[in-house]
C-alpha positions, -999 to 999 in steps of 0.1 A, spaced: -384 -546 -138 -359 -542 -109 -364 -515 -82 -329 -496 -74 -314 -468 -54 -291 -445 -73 -269 -415 -70 -252 -390 -96 -263 -411 -126 -270 -380 -145 -235 -368 -140 -214 -396 -154 -187 -385 -175 -176 -418 -183 -199 -450 -177 -168 -469 -164 -169 -446 -130 -203 -461 -122 -205 -484 -91 -229 -512 -90 -239 -524 -55 -253 -559 -52 -268 -567 -18 -265 -597 4 -291 -622 13 -316 -617 29 -313 -578 27 -318 -552 1 -304 -523 -14 -309 -505 20 -276 -522 34 -256 -499 11 -270 -467 27 -235 -456 41 -216 -465 10 -243 -446 -13 -236 -417 11 -198 -418 6 -200 -421 -30 -225 -392 -33 -201 -370 -13 -174 -381 -36 -195 -374 -65 -191 -409 -78 -221 -423 -96 -237 -457 -82 -266 -478 -84 -279 -504 -60 -305 -529 -74 -329 -551 -55 -334 -589 -63 -367 -601 -75 -395 -594 -50 -376 -570 -29 -383 -534 -24 -407 -530 -53 -385 -554 -78 -410 -575 -99 -419 -607 -82 -405 -639 -97 -417 -673 -83 -385 -692 -95 -354 -676 -106 -316 -680 -108 -288 -657 -109 -285 -658 -149 -322 -643 -148 -311 -617 -123 -280 -608 -143 -299 -605 -175 -323 -579 -158 -291 -561 -144 -278 -561 -179 -308 -546 -193 -311 -520 -165 -276 -508 -172 -284 -505 -209 -316 -487 -201 -296 -461 -180 -268 -460 -209 -242 -476 -184 -217 -493 -204 -191 -506 -178 -194 -507 -139 -172 -514 -109 -193 -543 -93 -192 -543 -55 -208 -576 -42 -212 -588 -6 -220 -625 1 -247 -633 -24 -240 -601 -42 -204 -617 -47 -221 -649 -64 -238 -624 -86 -206 -605 -95 -192 -637 -105 -221 -641 -128 -219 -610 -142 -182 -615 -150 -192 -649 -166 -221 -635 -188 -209 -601 -195 -173 -596 -188 -171 -565 -212 -194 -548 -187 -168 -550 -158 -142 -525 -153 -131 -540 -117 -146 -558 -88 -149 -555 -52 -157 -588 -36 -167 -589 1 -175 -618 25 -183 -644 -4 -170 -673 -19 -165 -691 -54 -175 -727 -45 -211 -738 -49 -226 -755 -21 -219 -792 -11 -245 -816 -2 -247 -806 36 -249 -770 27 -277 -777 2 -296 -797 29 -293 -769 51 -307 -747 26 -337 -768 17 -348 -769 54 -343 -732 56 -366 -726 25 -392 -751 38 -390 -733 72 -393 -697 60 -422 -706 36 -441 -720 67 -433 -695 93 -422 -663 73 -395 -638 77 -392 -639 114 -379 -674 109 -351 -661 87 -342 -636 114 -342 -662 140 -319 -685 121 -295 -662 110 -291 -634 135 -267 -651 160 -243 -658 133 -240 -627 110 -223 -602 132 -192 -596 153 -193 -599 191 -186 -561 193 -216 -552 170 -241 -573 191 -230 -554 222 -223 -519 210 -244 -514 177 -279 -522 183 -290 -501 155 -272 -523 130 -289 -553 144 -322 -537 142 -316 -527 108 -308 -560 99 -342 -574 113 -361 -545 97 -349 -553 63 -355 -590 66 -390 -586 81 -402 -562 53 -401 -593 29 -425 -621 25 -413 -657 34 -419 -667 -2 -395 -639 -15 -368 -650 9 -374 -687 2 -372 -679 -38 -338 -660 -31 -324 -687 -10 -334 -712 -39 -315 -689 -64 -284 -692 -41 -285 -729 -39 -289 -734 -77 -259 -711 -85 -230 -725 -106 -194 -730 -93 -172 -703 -99 -137 -714 -87 -125 -720 -124 -136 -686 -133 -112 -668 -108 -84 -676 -132 -103 -658 -161 -108 -626 -141 -83 -599 -156 -99 -566 -143 -86 -550 -110 -102 -568 -78 -103 -560 -42 -114 -583 -16 -129 -570 17 -140 -591 46 -149 -590 82 -123 -606 106 -152 -621 125 -172 -635 95 -184 -671 107 -205 -677 74 -173 -669 51 -144 -672 72 -114 -649 60 -94 -679 51 -120 -686 23 -115 -650 10 -79 -651 13 -78 -683 -9 -97 -665 -36 -72 -635 -32 -43 -660 -39 -59 -672 -71 -63 -638 -86 -29 -622 -93 -26 -585 -86 -59 -586 -63 -57 -570 -28 -72 -581 4 -85 -560 34 -96 -577 67 -118 -553 87 -116 -558 126 -146 -559 149 -168 -569 117 -185 -601 107 -204 -610 76 -216 -575 70 -186 -551 76 -203 -525 53 -228 -520 81 -209 -530 112 -178 -508 104 -188 -484 75 -160 -459 76 -134 -486 73 -152 -503 45 -158 -471 29 -120 -461 29 -112 -494 12 -138 -489 -14 -128 -454 -22 -92 -464 -23 -100 -490 -49 -118 -465 -67 -91 -442 -66 -65 -467 -77 -85 -476 -109 -90 -442 -116 -127 -441 -110 -126 -420 -77 -113 -387 -68 
């Protein structure tokens, strides 16, 4: 069973208006606090689940994104949600691709953020294996140490210590084994490049201009492969624009929802 945060699920006039927020690695649904607040103000139903082992979700020693999306599908069915606008950031974007491939009938639109469609090459896989071994040995502080210098824009490090501290706090609440299992799921994901041409629902891409992990050029390439999609690059934001520049991110999200008829 997955834990989740939600708003307005009891007031869904149409299941198509529900927003599904899929979080990044190695964070949790807590990263979506600003978006949930904005959607709540707008009266828009939303749900933000946590991956296995995080924030009360069931532990699972070995899992992949197909396992997780099966659980997501079951959760949506339990809540009588037939279709969603799926918002996925980084790892959440990989899961959004998996949701489209497995249950396209459940996806009314997509907002893909700071993510990529390609599976890992051998160098990336070697780095992930090293990360997994180190985190299993040294715990969540090792994940923070390895990631912190690369995830935010220069302005965030100097002007938004609260965002940096939130990242640290969310990561260190998890066990090393949970973080390692999630990284293994990322490493084992399927390639989604060919599926880009099959996406027929409305798509918006959002990315931080200063993202080192998923450079804007990567997101722009996907944008070019999906006809009719839109792309927004957010200044003074790195890999987590929803946390670094929440007002700008929320404006793009709400505009997407307005254009597809899901928002006010």
